[in-house]
C-alpha positions in Angstrom: 0.0 0.0 0.0 1.1 3.6 -0.7 0.7 4.5 2.9 3.0 1.8 4.2 5.6 2.6 1.6 5.3 6.3 2.2 5.7 6.1 6.0 7.8 3.0 6.6 11.0 5.1 6.9 9.5 7.1 9.7 8.8 4.0 11.8 12.4 3.2 11.6 13.7 6.5 12.8 -14.1 37.6 22.6 -17.0 36.8 24.0 -19.6 35.9 21.4 -20.2 38.3 18.6 -23.5 37.5 16.9 -25.5 39.0 14.1 -26.6 41.9 16.2 -25.0 45.1 17.4 -23.2 44.6 20.7 -24.7 46.9 23.4 -21.6 48.0 25.4 -19.7 51.2 24.3 -16.5 52.4 25.9 -14.8 55.6 24.7 -11.2 55.2 23.7 -8.5 57.5 22.3 -9.5 59.3 19.1 -8.7 57.0 16.2 -10.8 56.2 13.1 -11.0 52.5 14.1 -13.0 50.1 16.1 -12.4 46.7 17.5 -14.6 44.0 19.0 -12.6 42.4 21.8 -13.3 39.4 23.9 -14.2 39.7 27.6 -11.5 37.1 28.3 -8.2 36.6 26.6 -8.2 33.0 27.6 -11.1 31.9 25.4 -10.5 28.4 24.1 -9.8 28.0 20.4 -12.8 26.8 18.3 -10.3 24.9 16.1 -7.8 22.2 16.5 -4.5 23.6 17.6 -1.4 21.7 16.8 -0.6 20.1 20.2 -3.9 20.5 22.0 -5.3 17.9 24.4 -8.5 17.9 22.4 -6.6 16.7 19.3 -5.0 13.8 21.0 -8.2 12.8 22.7 -10.1 12.9 19.4 -7.4 10.8 17.7 -6.7 8.5 20.7 -7.5 5.4 18.6 -4.1 6.0 17.0 -2.2 5.7 20.2 -3.0 2.3 21.5 0.5 1.7 22.9 0.2 2.0 26.8 3.4 3.9 26.9 1.8 6.6 24.7 -1.5 6.8 26.6 0.4 7.9 29.7 1.1 11.2 27.9 -1.4 11.7 25.2 0.2 14.9 24.1 3.7 14.7 22.8 6.4 16.7 24.6 6.7 20.2 23.2 10.2 20.3 21.8 11.7 23.2 19.9 12.4 20.8 17.1 9.1 20.6 15.3 10.5 18.1 12.8 11.3 15.6 15.6 7.8 16.0 17.1 6.2 15.4 13.7 8.2 12.3 12.8 7.7 10.9 16.3 4.0 11.4 16.1 3.7 9.7 12.7 5.8 6.8 13.9 3.5 6.3 16.9 0.4 6.4 14.6 1.7 4.0 12.0 0.8 0.6 13.6 -2.8 1.6 14.1 -3.1 3.0 10.6 -1.8 -0.3 9.2 -4.4 -2.2 11.3 -7.2 0.0 10.1 -6.2 -0.5 6.5 -6.4 -4.3 7.1 -9.7 -4.1 8.9 -11.3 -2.0 6.1 -9.8 -4.3 3.4 -11.4 -7.4 5.1 -14.7 -5.5 5.6 -15.0 -4.8 1.9 -14.1 -8.4 1.0 -16.7 -9.8 3.4 -19.3 -7.5 1.8 -19.3 -9.7 -1.3 -16.7 -8.1 -3.4 -15.4 -11.4 -5.0 -13.5 -12.4 -8.1 -11.2 -9.4 -8.0 -14.0 -7.0 -9.0 -13.6 -5.0 -5.8 -13.6 -1.3 -6.7 -11.6 1.5 -5.0 -13.5 3.6 -2.5 -14.6 7.2 -2.9 -12.8 10.2 -1.6 -14.9 13.2 -0.7 -13.4 16.7 -0.4 -15.8 18.6 1.9 -15.8 22.2 2.8 -17.0 22.9 6.4 -17.4 26.6 6.2 -15.6 29.4 8.1 -16.2 28.1 11.6 -19.8 28.0 12.6 -20.9 24.4 12.4 -24.4 25.4 11.5 -23.1 26.6 8.1 -22.3 23.1 7.1 -24.5 21.9 4.2 -26.9 19.0 4.6 -25.2 17.1 1.8 -21.9 17.4 3.6 -23.4 16.2 6.9 -24.9 13.1 5.1 -21.5 12.1 3.7 -19.6 12.8 6.9 -21.9 10.4 8.8 -21.2 7.6 6.3 -17.4 7.9 6.3 -14.9 5.3 7.5 -12.0 7.7 7.9 -12.0 11.5 8.1 -8.8 13.4 7.6 -9.3 16.9 9.0 -7.5 20.2 8.9 -6.8 22.7 11.7 -9.7 25.0 10.7 -12.5 22.4 11.0 -14.4 23.4 14.1 -14.4 21.3 17.2 -18.2 21.4 17.4 -18.4 19.9 13.9 -16.0 17.1 14.7 -18.1 16.2 17.7 -20.9 15.3 15.2 -18.9 12.5 13.6 -20.3 9.0 14.2 -18.5 7.0 16.9 -17.6 4.2 14.5 -15.6 6.5 12.2 -12.0 7.3 12.6 -10.6 10.8 12.7 -7.0 11.7 11.7 -5.6 15.2 12.1 -3.5 16.4 9.2 -3.6 20.1 9.9 -0.9 22.7 9.1 0.0 25.8 11.0 2.9 28.2 10.8 6.1 26.3 11.7 4.4 22.9 12.1 2.8 20.7 9.4 1.5 17.5 11.0 1.6 16.0 7.5 3.2 17.2 4.3 0.9 17.6 1.3 2.5 14.5 -0.3 1.8 12.4 2.8 -1.8 13.5 2.8 -2.0 12.4 -0.8 -0.7 9.0 0.1 -3.0 8.6 3.0 -6.1 9.4 0.9 -4.9 7.0 -1.8 -4.0 4.1 0.6 -7.4 4.0 2.2 -9.3 4.6 -1.0 -7.5 1.6 -2.6 -8.9 -0.8 0.0 -12.4 0.4 -0.7 -13.0 2.8 2.2 -15.2 5.9 2.1 -12.7 8.6 2.9 -13.6 12.2 3.7 -11.2 15.0 3.6 -12.5 17.8 5.8 -11.3 21.4 5.1 -12.3 24.7 6.5 -14.1 27.1 4.2 -14.4 25.7 0.6 -12.0 23.0 -0.4 -11.2 24.6 -3.8 -10.6 28.1 -2.4 -7.0 28.3 -1.0 -7.6 24.8 0.3 -5.3 22.8 -1.9 -8.3 20.6 -2.8 -7.4 20.9 -6.5 -4.0 19.3 -5.9 -5.5 16.4 -4.0 -8.2 15.9 -6.6 -5.7 15.9 -9.4 -3.4 13.4 -7.7 -6.1 11.0 -6.8 -7.8 11.1 -10.3 -4.4 10.3 -11.8 -4.4 7.1 -9.7 -7.9 6.1 -10.8 -9.7 7.2 -7.6 -13.0 8.9 -8.0 -13.2 12.2 -6.1 -16.3 14.1 -5.3 -16.3 17.7 -4.1 -18.9 19.1 -1.7 -18.5 22.8 -1.5 -18.5 24.8 1.6 -19.1 28.5 2.4 -15.7 30.2 1.9 -14.5 32.5 4.7 -14.9 35.6 2.6 -18.7 35.0 2.1 -19.5 33.6 5.5 -17.6 36.2 7.5 -18.7 39.2 5.3 -22.3 38.1 5.8 -21.8 37.9 9.6 -20.7 41.5 9.6 -23.2 42.7 7.1 -20.6 43.6 4.5 -21.7 43.1 0.9 -18.6 42.0 -1.1 -20.1 43.7 -4.2 -22.5 46.6 -4.2 -23.9 48.6 -7.1 -22.1 51.9 -7.4 -19.6 50.9 -4.7 -17.8 47.8 -5.7 -18.2 46.1 -9.1 -15.9 43.1 -8.4 -14.2 41.2 -5.6 -10.8 39.6 -5.6 -9.6 36.8 -3.3 -5.9 36.9 -2.4 -3.8 34.6 -0.3 -1.4 36.3 2.0 1.0 33.4 1.9 3.7 33.3 -0.7 4.5 29.8 -1.9 8.0 29.8 -0.6 7.1 31.6 2.7 8.4 34.9 3.8 6.7 38.2 4.6 6.2 39.6 1.2 2.9 38.7 -0.5 3.6 40.2 -3.4 3.6 41.5 -6.9 -0.3 41.4 -7.0 -0.7 44.6 -5.0 -0.4 46.8 -8.0 -3.3 45.1 -9.7 -5.3 44.8 -6.5 -5.2 48.5 -5.7 -8.6 49.2 -7.4 -10.9 51.5 -5.4 -13.9 50.1 -7.1 -13.2 46.5 -6.1 -13.2 44.6 -2.8 -10.0 42.8 -1.7 -10.3 39.8 0.6 -7.0 38.5 2.0 -6.8 34.9 3.4 -4.0 34.0 5.8 -2.7 37.5 5.6 -1.5 38.5 9.1 2.2 38.1 8.5 2.2 39.8 5.1 -0.3 42.6 6.0 2.3 45.3 6.6 3.9 44.8 3.2 0.5 44.4 1.4 -1.1 47.6 3.0 1.9 49.7 2.1 2.0 48.4 -1.4 -1.7 49.0 -1.9 -1.4 52.6 -0.8 1.8 53.1 -2.9 -0.1 51.9 -6.0 -2.9 54.3 -5.4 -5.5 52.8 -3.1 -6.7 55.7 -0.9 -5.3 55.8 2.6 -8.8 56.2 4.1 -10.1 53.1 2.4 -12.3 51.2 5.0 -10.9 47.8 6.1 -11.6 45.1 8.6 -9.6 42.3 10.1 -11.6 39.4 11.5 -10.1 36.7 13.8 -11.9 33.3 14.0 -14.8 34.6 12.1 -18.4 33.2 12.7 -17.3 31.5 15.9 -18.0 32.5 19.5 -14.4 33.6 19.8 -14.7 36.1 16.8 -12.8 39.4 17.2 -13.0 42.2 14.7 -11.0 45.3 14.0 -12.3 48.0 11.8 -10.0 50.7 10.6 -9.0 52.9 7.7 -6.3 51.2 5.6 -3.6 53.6 6.9 -4.3 52.6 10.5 -5.1 48.9 10.0 -1.6 47.6 10.8 -1.4 49.5 14.0 -4.9 48.5 15.1 -4.4 44.8 14.3 -1.1 44.8 16.2 -2.7 46.6 19.2 -5.6 44.1 19.3 -3.0 41.2 19.0 -5.1 39.3 16.5 -4.0 35.8 15.8 -4.5 33.3 13.0 -6.9 32.6 11.4 -7.6 36.2 10.5 -9.4 37.3 7.3 -8.8 40.8 6.0 -11.4 42.7 3.9 -10.4 46.0 2.2 -12.7 48.2 0.2 -15.4 50.8 0.4 -18.1 48.1 1.0 -16.7 47.7 4.5 -18.2 51.0 5.5 -21.7 49.6 4.6 -21.5 47.3 7.6 -23.8 48.2 10.4 -20.8 47.8 12.7 -18.6 50.3 10.9 -17.9 53.0 13.6 -18.5 56.1 11.4 -16.1 57.8 13.8 -14.7 61.3 13.6 -11.4 62.6 14.8 -13.2 63.7 18.0 -14.3 60.2 19.1 -14.0 56.6 18.5 -15.6 53.6 20.2 -14.5 50.2 21.5 -17.4 47.9 21.3 -17.6 44.8 23.6 -20.2 42.2 23.6 -22.0 41.9 26.9 
């Protein structure tokens, strides 16, 4: 099996912000910006963080060795490569067992004479964070899956809906730590599909919008595996709707552009696209853009986007932990830094942001900090 071949070497070595205006207002220093901040900075993440206890509890079927159960989270070592390889090596025995169990299950279901067909792989978008935004079709498939490979930005509440008989496997990526490389994810999907399993690949947002779903689909189809895509509400649409921001609006914005803030080779410079994105009659939505925001904002203004263009940065959008910063483009970097926003944060830049009922409409004389009560 591809999985065994691929991994054998490793075994050897803010308070809730809902669709209503918050009621509390506190005057702050004059600044044309506004932020929604949580009542507690210790709010738990709605997503799967890389070494969280929730992740290891959810995937505990992979750690059947008694010596592993004693410490279900791996030691946090500065060497992320060591942690990753150790984690994979610990999981490998149970992954091999599951492959064998699923193979025998399909054979016992009457697939005789060598006519057994490969299983299906479903690429499913789970939306921006609110589990209620999941489609009915996606839920139906999730509840029929044998194995679900899930990313970091699939909400914990949604994962709790998976049927007990199914197996969950975390394959998420975050800055500085990839639990699986993209090539390893490809091999996992292929290995389990080859034995006839129903495999679900869960991704935040939409699988074909900055989700690398196209790469997975292309790889599997080349191997003769049928892939079905179930779309999800991409973060731009879901979060904008939550804030009452129309991404397009007659007379204000006649187009919308989605941009990834990540460069393919890493680094803090997003890019050459800023010149073409600096259109005052368009809306720009930046995914994964925290690290490259300083460079991007400066380039947009350099290429002619007005300094007072309305903008918003939304952390953990559509979840109870959502935090939002509104500011003019020239102030956005300082306000995001001051609010200490963390990933995942979506950035929306354009005149349509001022159409939100939460836009502060502030003057130089006053500004407001709004907190949910």
